[in-house]
C-alpha positions, 0 to 999 in steps of 0.5 A: 416183292419187287416192281418193274415200273415202266414209263413209255412215251408214245407217238401222238395218237398211238395210245389205243393201239398200244393198249390193245396190244397190251390187252390182247397179247402182252398181259395174258402172256405175262400172266401165264409166266406168273407176272402180276400187273400191279398198275397200269396208267396213262396220262389225262393231265400233264405230259400227254401220250405217256403210259406207266405200267407196273409189274410185280415179281416175287424177287429178282430170281422170279424177275430174271426167269419170267423176263427170259421166258417172255422174251423167248415166247413166240407170241412176244416176238411174232405178235406183240413186238410187231404191233408196238413197233413205231408206237413207242418214242421213249422207254424208262424202266425202274426196279422199285421196292414197296413200302411195308404198308403197301404190300400188306394191302395187295394179294401176294404172287403165287409160287407158280411158275 
């Protein structure tokens, strides 16, 4: 599997609105497209107003297809993006690989979609 690790710095006070948008729109939408949430965190101590989320994909083909499907979904463009507009100051994305001892401890992604 590969992991898309996203680090977002948010405007002060924007955390709850961002989490609500993810919970209500982005998470169900991504799951419908076969994307597994592998981690979702926000800072308590350290650089505040930071969110890190990690999405699991079977491989680069799954990553590409699922990402395109999400971007074409009207819920993404009409519901999610307007809700988070102005909340995010900075975004950093990285594709990560897992250590062999980690992947053996998490459920695998199904072959659908």
